[in-house]
C-alpha positions as a Markdown table, in Angstrom:
| # | Residue | x | y | z |
|---|---|---|---|---|
| 1 | Met | -42.0 | -5.5 | 69.2 |
| 2 | Val | -41.3 | -8.8 | 70.9 |
| 3 | Asp | -42.7 | -7.5 | 74.2 |
| 4 | Lys | -46.0 | -6.7 | 72.3 |
| 5 | Val | -46.2 | -10.2 | 70.9 |
| 6 | Phe | -45.8 | -11.8 | 74.3 |
| 7 | Gln | -48.2 | -9.3 | 75.9 |
| 8 | Arg | -50.8 | -10.3 | 73.4 |
| 9 | Arg | -50.1 | -14.0 | 73.9 |
| 10 | Gly | -50.3 | -13.4 | 77.7 |
| 11 | Ala | -53.6 | -11.5 | 77.4 |
| 12 | Ala | -55.1 | -14.2 | 75.5 |
| 13 | Leu | -54.3 | -16.5 | 78.4 |
| 14 | Gly | -55.7 | -14.2 | 81.0 |
| 15 | Ile | -52.3 | -13.0 | 82.2 |
| 16 | Val | -51.9 | -9.4 | 83.1 |
| 17 | Thr | -48.3 | -8.2 | 83.2 |
| 18 | Ala | -46.6 | -5.0 | 84.4 |
| 19 | Ala | -44.2 | -3.1 | 82.0 |
| 20 | Gly | -41.2 | -5.3 | 81.5 |
| 21 | Glu | -42.7 | -8.3 | 83.5 |
| 22 | Val | -43.6 | -10.6 | 80.6 |
| 23 | Ala | -43.2 | -14.3 | 81.3 |
| 24 | Pro | -40.5 | -15.7 | 79.2 |
| 25 | Phe | -42.0 | -19.1 | 78.9 |
| 26 | Met | -45.3 | -20.2 | 77.8 |
| 27 | Pro | -47.6 | -23.2 | 77.9 |
| 28 | Gly | -46.3 | -25.9 | 75.4 |
| 29 | Asp | -42.7 | -24.6 | 75.8 |
| 30 | Arg | -40.0 | -27.3 | 76.2 |
| 31 | Ile | -37.6 | -26.5 | 79.0 |
| 32 | Arg | -34.8 | -28.1 | 80.7 |
| 33 | Ile | -34.2 | -27.6 | 84.5 |
| 34 | Lys | -30.7 | -26.1 | 85.0 |
| 35 | His | -28.1 | -28.3 | 86.7 |
| 36 | Arg | -27.0 | -26.1 | 89.6 |
| 37 | Val | -25.6 | -27.4 | 92.8 |
| 38 | Pro | -26.0 | -24.5 | 95.3 |
| 39 | Ile | -25.1 | -24.8 | 98.9 |
| 40 | Gly | -28.3 | -24.8 | 101.3 |
| 41 | His | -31.9 | -25.9 | 100.9 |
| 42 | Tyr | -33.4 | -25.3 | 97.4 |
| 43 | Arg | -36.8 | -26.2 | 96.2 |
| 44 | Val | -35.8 | -28.1 | 92.9 |
| 45 | Pro | -35.3 | -31.8 | 93.7 |
| 46 | Gln | -32.0 | -33.0 | 92.6 |
| 47 | Tyr | -33.6 | -35.8 | 90.6 |
| 48 | Leu | -35.1 | -33.1 | 88.3 |
| 49 | Arg | -32.0 | -31.2 | 87.5 |
| 50 | Asp | -31.0 | -31.5 | 83.9 |
| 51 | Lys | -34.2 | -33.1 | 82.9 |
| 52 | Val | -36.6 | -32.0 | 80.1 |
| 53 | Gly | -40.3 | -31.2 | 80.6 |
| 54 | Val | -43.0 | -29.0 | 79.1 |
| 55 | Val | -44.6 | -25.9 | 80.6 |
| 56 | Gln | -48.3 | -26.6 | 81.4 |
| 57 | Ser | -49.0 | -23.3 | 83.0 |
| 58 | Ile | -47.8 | -20.1 | 84.4 |
| 59 | Val | -48.5 | -19.8 | 88.0 |
| 60 | Glu | -49.9 | -16.2 | 88.6 |
| 61 | Pro | -49.2 | -13.6 | 89.9 |
| 62 | Ser | -45.5 | -13.4 | 89.6 |
| 63 | Ala | -43.6 | -13.8 | 93.0 |
| 64 | Ile | -40.4 | -13.3 | 94.7 |
| 65 | Asp | -37.7 | -15.9 | 94.6 |
| 66 | Asn | -38.4 | -17.6 | 97.8 |
| 67 | Glu | -35.1 | -19.4 | 97.7 |
| 68 | Glu | -33.1 | -16.1 | 97.8 |
| 69 | Glu | -35.7 | -14.7 | 100.3 |
| 70 | Gly | -35.0 | -17.5 | 102.6 |
| 71 | Tyr | -31.3 | -16.4 | 102.8 |
| 72 | Gly | -32.3 | -12.7 | 102.9 |
| 73 | Arg | -30.8 | -12.0 | 99.4 |
| 74 | Asn | -34.1 | -10.9 | 97.6 |
| 75 | Ala | -34.0 | -7.5 | 96.3 |
| 76 | Gly | -37.7 | -7.5 | 95.5 |
| 77 | Ser | -37.3 | -8.9 | 91.9 |
| 78 | Arg | -40.6 | -10.6 | 90.9 |
| 79 | Leu | -40.5 | -13.5 | 88.3 |
| 80 | His | -42.7 | -16.4 | 87.6 |
| 81 | Tyr | -43.4 | -20.0 | 88.8 |
| 82 | Tyr | -44.3 | -22.5 | 86.2 |
| 83 | Asn | -46.1 | -25.8 | 86.4 |
| 84 | Ile | -43.9 | -28.2 | 84.5 |
| 85 | Ala | -44.8 | -31.7 | 83.4 |
| 86 | Phe | -42.0 | -34.4 | 83.2 |
| 87 | Pro | -42.5 | -37.8 | 81.5 |
| 88 | Leu | -41.6 | -40.3 | 84.3 |
| 89 | Ala | -39.4 | -42.1 | 81.9 |
| 90 | Glu | -37.4 | -38.9 | 81.5 |
| 91 | Ile | -36.7 | -39.0 | 85.3 |
| 92 | Trp | -36.4 | -42.7 | 85.8 |
| 93 | Pro | -35.2 | -44.4 | 82.7 |
| 94 | Gly | -36.8 | -47.7 | 82.0 |
| 95 | Tyr | -40.2 | -46.5 | 83.7 |
| 96 | Gly | -43.0 | -48.5 | 82.0 |
| 97 | Ala | -46.0 | -46.4 | 81.6 |
| 98 | Ala | -45.3 | -43.8 | 78.8 |
| 99 | Arg | -48.3 | -41.6 | 79.6 |
| 100 | Asp | -47.4 | -41.1 | 83.4 |
| 101 | Arg | -45.9 | -37.8 | 84.3 |
| 102 | Leu | -44.9 | -35.8 | 87.3 |
| 103 | Gln | -46.0 | -32.1 | 87.5 |
| 104 | Val | -44.0 | -29.7 | 89.6 |
| 105 | Asp | -44.0 | -25.9 | 90.2 |
| 106 | Val | -40.6 | -24.4 | 89.4 |
| 107 | Phe | -39.2 | -20.9 | 89.7 |
| 108 | Glu | -38.1 | -19.2 | 86.5 |
| 109 | Thr | -34.5 | -18.8 | 87.5 |
| 110 | Trp | -34.1 | -22.8 | 87.1 |
| 111 | Leu | -35.5 | -23.0 | 83.6 |
| 112 | Glu | -33.7 | -22.9 | 80.2 |
| 113 | Lys | -35.7 | -23.0 | 77.1 |
| 114 | Ile | -35.0 | -25.8 | 74.6 |
| 115 | Arg | -34.9 | -24.5 | 71.0 |
């Protein structure tokens, strides 16, 4: 039942998903970047880890995890990238202009939903 609801929401946004490949985050969802400290080069800047942002859009089509692929550890799983907007005051406390924001594309494995 839940998958059908997500598929309807996705279809309304023009997103086509394969069976079991439903994007768990939708535009407007508040998320937090996980605070992980893996060894090596990863695409999420350190200053964004543990910060709160809002999903602006889902980057389609789904893609492989290029961080894992770069180390030869990808088994072909396909997840999503999301365009996330962060208020600059969230990243740099004391930043003056409340409307300014930074938008970054982040892979699904780095995100956790804020309830």
